[in-house]
N, C-alpha and C positions, 0 to 999 in steps of 0.2 A: 663801467666803461668797456666799449670795446673799440679799439683804434688800431687794427693789425696795419703794421708796415707793409709797405710794397715790397721793399731790401731788406736784408740785413746783413750787417758788417760782422763777420766769426772772428776772431782772434784765437789762434793756435796758442795752446798754452802746455801741449804734451810734452815736447823734450824739455820742457824747464820742470814744470809741474809732475811729470812722471818719472824722471831719472832721477830726482832731487829727493823723494823719499824711498825707494828703494835700497835697501842694506845689501842688495848684490850690485857689486862694480860691474859698471859698463864702459866697455871699449870707446876711447875715443873715436875710434874710425866707425864704432857704429852708430852714436851719436848723430855725427856729421851726416853717413847713409841715407837716416831716418829723417834729417831737417832737410836734405836735399830733393828728398822723395816726396817730403810735403809740399814743398815749393812747386813741384810740377802737378798740384791739385787746382789751382785757383783761389787757393789762399793767398793773400796780401799780407798777414801779418803772423809772422811766426815769432813767439818767445823762445829764446834757443837756452838759455843759460842763466845761473844767478851767481851775483859774486859775491860769494858768502863766506864765513867761517869755515875751511875744508873741513875742520875738526869736528863740527857739528853736522856738516852735510857733505860727507865724503865725496860724492858723486861728483860735486859741482869743483872739485880741485882741479880738474883740467878744463874750466872755463872758457879761459884765455887761449888754451890750444885748440877748442872747438872753434870759437870763434874764429879764429886765424884758418881754419882749414876749410871751412865752407865756401863752395862754388858758389856765389852768389847770382841769380837774376835781378834784372834791373827793377822790375815789377813787383818785387817781393821787400817789404821790410822786413829786418832780421832784427829781432828787438832782444833786450836783457832786461833782468832787475837787479836791484841792489838794495840794500836797507840802510847803510851808512855811506859817510862818505869815503872811507876807506875803499867800501866796494866799488863805489862810483870812480874812484882815480883807477882802480885796476880796469874797470870797463870802457873806461876813456882811451888805454892804451891797446885798443883792440877795432878791427874795423866793422864793427856792429853798426847797427843804426840806432844810434842813443836817444832818447827823449825822457826828459824828466817827469815826475811824478809826484804829487802830494799825496803821502801815504800817512793815512791816521787810523785808529780802532776804535769803534763805539765801545767795547770794552777796555777799560783800564787793564784789568786783570790778564787780557790775553796781549796786550800791550807790552808787560812785564814780562811774560813769559817767551814773547816772540823775539823782543830787542833788547831786553833789558831795562826799558826805561818807561818811567810815568810818562802818562798823558801832556802833562804840562812839558816835562823834558823833551817830549817828541816832538810837542808843536815848536820848540826852539831848534830842536836839530832839523827839523822840516824847514824853517826858515834861514837857515845856514845854507843846508843844501840848494834852496832858491837860489839864494845870493851865488853860490858856486857855478848854479847853472848856468845863470847870466854870464859872468866871467867867461866860461869857456862854448858859450855860443850854442846850448844846448836848449831846444825848445822844450816847454812844459805844457802838455795838452790836456790829462786828465789828473782827477784828484780819486783816489780810492778810499773807499771807508770798510775797512775790514769786520768781521763779527757783528753785521749790520743786520743780521736776523736770530741773533743767538750765541750765545759762547759756552762752553764747556767748564769753563771756570767762573765764571759769573752769574748763568743762567740766562734767563729770557732778557732780550735786550727791547727795551721801548723805543718805539719811534721818536718822541723827544730826547732820544740819547743819540740818534742817527740824525737827526735835523741839527743839532748843536754841533756834531762833528763836521756835516757839510757846512755849516756856516762857519766854523772854523776854517775850513779847507778856502773857502772861497774868499774869507778874511784876509787869509796868506796871500792868495793870488794877486788879490787887490794892491797891497802892501808891496808888492814885488812888480807892479805893473802888467800882471800876467793875464790873458785872456782863456780862460780854460774852453776846452771844446765838451767837456761835462764831467759828469762824477760817475765813476762806475761803484756800484752796491756790491758787496762781496759777503755770499754766506760761506765763511772760509772754513768753518766746521760742522757745516750741513744740518744745520736746524730749520730752515725755512720749510714752509707750506704755500701752497698757492694762497692761502688766506695771507698769511704773513706777507708775500710778496706784494699783495694786494696792499694791503695795510700800510705799508713801508713806501711802497712807490708813490701813491697816493699821497700819503703825507708831504713828500719831498715835492712833489710835483705843486703841489695845493700852495706851498711856501715859494717856489722857483719855479713857474709855470714855462719857462721858454728853456729851461736846463734840460741837455741831454742827458739822458740817463742809461748807463750800461749795467750787465749782471755779470759777476761771476759765482756761477752755482757749482755746487759739489752734488754728488746723487748719494750721499753718506746713509739715508734713511730711504733709497727710492724715490723720492719725488723729484729728482732731478729735473727732469723732461716737463713734469706738471707745474713746476716753479717756471720753467723757461715759457710755455704756454701761458701763463698768467702775466708773466711779463710781456709778452706780443700782443696780448688783449687790450695793453695796457699802453701800447705803442711805442716799447722799449726795443730799439733797432740795432741794439750791438752787446754782444754776448761774447765770454769767454768759453771757450772747451778748448777739449784735449782727445784728439784721436785714440780712439780704442777705449775710452773712458781711462786711461792713465791720470795718476797723480795724487793728491793727497797732501795737507799740510804736516810735515814733521814736527810741528809744535800745537797739534790740535788738541793734544790732552788727553788721547785714546788709542789703543791699539788698532790696528787695519783701517784709518782713515779712508774713507772712498775718495776716489778721483773726481777731476772738474765731469761734468756733464759731458757726453761723448759727441765729438765732433760732427761723426757721419750720421747718426742717430737724429741731432738737431737738424742738421742740412737735410737730410730725408724728410723731417716731420714737417719744416718750413715749405720745401719745393712742393711737398704735397698740399699744402695749405696755399698754394699760389705765392708764396715769400721767397722773391729771387735771393741767390746766396752767391751765384758766381762760381759754384765749386762744381769738379766734375766727381761725382760722387764713386763711381767705377775705380779711378784712382785712388781717393781716399782709403775704400775698403783695400787694395792694396798696400796701403800704409798701414793699416791696423793689421794686416797680415806680418808685415814684416815687423811690427811692433811686437806681436807675439814669438816669433821667431827669435827677435833679438832677446826677450825677456825669457824664454822657453816655457812659457805655460800659459795656458789659457786668459785672453783678458776681458774685462764688462762690456765691450762694446757687444751690442745687438745686430746692427746691419751688415758689420762685418761677417756674422755669422750666417743669416738668413738672407742676405742680398738684397737688392732694391728687386722694385716690381716691374723694372722695363722689359724681362724676358718674356713676362706675359704680355705686354703692349707693344714690343718692338723696341728696339735700340734707340738710343740718342735723347731721352725723356729729359735728362738729369745734366746735361754738359752743353 
């Protein structure tokens, strides 16, 4: 199947994914500076913070302070992540643009490592959260299936396990009278290869032909962009990515978990393929350089070091 989209939506995960995993404590002001710079690039959705246990994720202890300090643009959505009702109640006290998410894992072992709950317990909790979202008038737009391509605790994940979790998510949505925009398949710990992307995406597509599919990819073993390309060829038009390749799951089960696919590298590839992103790559490269300044070390993004091809072609190609 080859069904390239004309444009893609790239959701920026760097501020949350990047800052949550590092042992280096990042100043609140630097987090805000980074988020505000990203908002000037054409990105329309920036995942800023997570409301999680600060003892387990110390860099998110100031999540509320970061959320309150951001000078927001009207055309940018500033989102957040939480894993429990308690986290949601904390997020609800901030000026962020909240939307609910049905969050399940294709691996029960990862679910237990990530939240301390079995799959059955997670389903019960997600149902309670959906009820609370309705009470708080918070929209629910997507479901996300973590470890959809493999798990460091459970090994290979069969497509039938992913299908089962997607079906559970859709059943939960129906029970709570929710019309989902789509389902995001997450390579949470970096097991995916292009063949796995094709196998799992096609399995979901075969079962639900009209369901929009997004991908959340990590570059743990260097296949991140190849996986994104495989998704693009199957018509996937929504991706999570992180500026400069920041991020990694703190509960991945191994040291040195790599970050998300790099936002500017993905956007560059898409633009070169004639797929619109709406992103100003030069400004996004500046954000990658800012991230390196904040972290004080080189980061894995490629385009931020090599530059675009515009200097060879003439300025203005990517904005």
